Steps between C-alpha positions, in 0.01 A plus 500: 500500500149512647431561869178365651285525809400188691149519349634534146724198556204294623298598193784402267539167682130429461502592132790265427337220696138538386532649151827360371474172687831483684444291816554702816720225639733549202549865590579397858746236381677755280516752783641253750761372256612856422524568872719192552728603214555840656575341837765279339642798315529690828677204659760505225546876526554486875746215486700680231487819706635313805797380297578848376431705816859503623626669186211729411645813661837475325342409169266799516801724537688338214235392253275765346300235318409328825399836644264547209348156554444568868328827411280327243415239763376779724266617228339157503344277238241725335254241388743251349392141487711243678596160365530171688829462687615175659710435808782252534449202731734652758310829493162328526611315812563830677159653430192478722208724413187558707185561296242707689157409365170683542159358418445688173639469148824662613546201729436268208780672308728436795413131508585463131827675573569254782454205264737640240763588757489151648519353152813712444656347812438784742382414852155651554269551797147629445355709782122536483359817657165323543405132520556347154137389493397865456662523156247490218474443126835518316692563821349182648610303194853631540492410869415141408775494236753625754392226738541249221856618450569437866590862569553569869225727632406656830207718608576819686436485874519828691628310801791359301659769280669372185876467526670603178848440640579214263354682200676682218198687367126559522230516235215732591178359353271615779286785366441602141337790320158413638591573860397828663608667822768397745591130529354337810545199726729230360574704187628792707706273722663319207584828329673630813693177552606488134633856511682437828666186364744703291456254213442618141129509418350449155139617473242353266338779292508763779648505849239407760374811676534729197202670336515377142340817362670782688830373643382574854661274759308351789643388831643243480618447144760284332833659412591305188833476327329394178137520392394278212209683341273281290383603151468876547655753736274604786459871574610464861838367394580815304445749783677558829500384772379177342776496239764489772331213685485307172877504446600400148192445287502232232202466266427149376256389234246238611288464185290817497541685167651840573309671220178406677564774755481769233194342342325507838571865564804498727638852461797507739846411371857503616690766306749299296680565174250271329205700636662829401565380147199280424227654713602866500682515167820649644821473301745419778792568268383864507616533141533845346479625147827580325355835397360589843590825679420668831158604376419143407508378859284754671521788744426462872386794710554449873335720764685417819731610776520772759793674662477249785460195273700566188644151464167332423444703185861462393492121529166473323626711210822299472300178498277626218808567289651162588174334401559633150289811447653744253451815709410586857403833655477549873255770609595621849489799734738776396677505836601139452661556160843628611547185708439253217634672189754273336429201725363317196635679191257318269199632693317824416365717782187717495404768750153403628447731797680800655496682830367205696813413695563189292147357537214459256182711484153448357567768236781293346244268339477734203876484448497118499210493253688730264828308540319175420419617148714310255606244759408131497449412866472681832625360832398670824589444861854407607611743771207728415384569856152619605374858468180704522263414217709202388203273427342769278843547338523131417140476381544790258817353352342155459192648331672749270816306411393207288834320502567163663569586864699315767413596858719416797576605858330825607293513182333182628444657841334796332264267314435300818351811659192430285525121498395306190277789392808691385558266205136418440414867448786588266409525132794395285589247229871443561597242763614561856755276671514501881807366681411490873689324774272317750459805724394719207268224379340490841435874485347468153268226627440652843624187681801407712828403336478163675169434329651583160784255564260229610365462145708707259377334181130547571535861611711596199276325249177638641633858512625487141170365372289749696700813416636416154865563591802277457597417858857408597494389866866511597685283749632147500321324214365820345149466358404663169123518447313621192139623465425191291555277803838375382755478781874436485716402797865591473758256637816693414671711762712477812447586871779755470266711286316607815674837496394862462457609140441156350136592433602831340719302262206279404284805428762637263544165329128456432478858370802442276343188352166673445679777312641244258155385395424205724140502623436548871460130583817408310703785648392424856568128474830537314614779730434293811673194353811692390510694827524169688770366270700820540473461877627143477794614292574775751492246786732265316752778458515572873673300773206584730169542312373716786729768359291544184380853430240620252783631285641147480168380360517765228852390412375140495293592197 
């Protein structure tokens, strides 16, 4: 599933219109009809929910199948296409939807929606944010068609706020992907009044007031219950806080060939099973040979942990084994060993440094380099701590150990001490995978965490291309970026995964997959995807998902 910027979407629109010959008005008609279908579908869902609300609590306690369905509902419709749903005459008589219309193409989509809703028997009122005479081109044609249908319309007047008291829902067709900055004047006023109405809001393409490329939210912005995204998913809908303002996202085809995105160089995709299998060549069945043995599936070496932070290394090592590697060795300070012996019987321990009070030293680099011989992948960082000469320590290991390397936590902070030059100046052929959280990413880039979060996709992609690393920018909707410019946005996961150690688990999983022979891009993408699924499974198994621990995620594998 491709993900596009506003500019890429405009270019694809123009190509379809000018090169293929599809009339622009046809695309608008398709978009508006899809929008109306999703409004009707929401009406049905809400009326069914009203009927069932009195018994939901008891049924959840008694019916495990219903519990599963509720959980799946929380996960949302990940790009599924909706079909037309009709309302009964009695249901139609109870519906009154206000269609908020701006002067651009987004407003034209809303006017088409208004026609189809009225045709379906739903009462409709169009609210123009600007005088209807200001609409141009296709939007003006749709304005005239709406007038021809006799659709009730009013123009917003700041002296007479719109009363939505008799309404049952609102369609937001005010501002589309071409808008920039905070909504102003009538647009801002209508957005505020729509949000305050308490009515369900369905947004056309993106919620008004959301940056289509970054997910940044302006003040004010629409808080939608459903966003009907046309043709291709917009970047801003995949990243928070925009994703939350968008509500449930439904992608609807409007006549733009999906394969055209790839042909025109769109390189960002949602990480789905189809992308993993067809684009990345991953066998999701994770099949194994009948004659395989522990040596077949690789050996992970993990340099991690201190006396004060022993759990991080332990969880990362466990996760590597759960991810399927044949063998795992944890290199750690000698003073830590007595505290972890036997905690994971399948795990081998190696003395990496002595006499340091349970911390690491620059001299231990030689030990790690020697231990790495005969191994398949090296992971560095979880619970490692900082120490004198640590950046030199890391540089030496990266230069002299030509295994695939996964760097996390304090290993990233060591590299950040030199900025991007750290990776640009290292001579090696094997890949490096970085797994920073936003704060660590900010230190690598030398910018504030808030700035990283403002445009996660761009920052991750640019860093990967400039340094040649595989970059896994963790957080809600984790971003995996490759040096080639390919970017994958993960949609699996659960808010309960925001817990200490979850990142250490991911590090171990990616290392475990690398050890089995997946290349760095495959291992990073698959590891992130499975990590999210394991978190979802862990949440499902708990009465309160806030009680998830990193260990639960490992068991979810």
